[in-house]
N, C-alpha and C positions, 0 to 999 in steps of 0.2 A: 540160701537166703530167699525168702519169699518176696513176691512183688510188693506187698505191703511194707516190708522192711526196707526194700530198695527205695520206695517212695518216701518213707520217713527219713532215711539217710539223705536223700536228695534235698528234701525240704530243709534239713538242718544245714547243709552246705550252702543252700541259697540264702538262708537267713544270715549265716556268717558273712557271706559275700556282700549282702545288702548293708550289714553293719559296717563293714570295711569301706564300702563305697561312700556311705554317709559320712564316716569319719574323715575320709580324704577330701570330700567335697565341702566339708563344714568350714565356713569362712571364719568362724570364731577361733579356730586354732591358728595362732600367729607364728608358732614355732616352725622352723624350717623342716620340710618333710622330705629330706634327701637322705638316703642311706648310702654311706660310703663303704664300698667294698675294696679291700686291698687286693691288688693284682700282682702276681709274680710273673714277670716277663723274662723268659730265658732267651738269651741270644745264642742261636745255634749257627755254627759256621760249617760250611761244606768242606 
């Protein structure tokens, strides 16, 4: 991969991150922005 390709890919990632930051900071979105992950907790006994 050439340096030019690496720079182009980095710019794409930066643009994606900026869009995500703008979305999360946008006060027009009133819906709850919480992602619920289910966790499996195993009780291990010695």
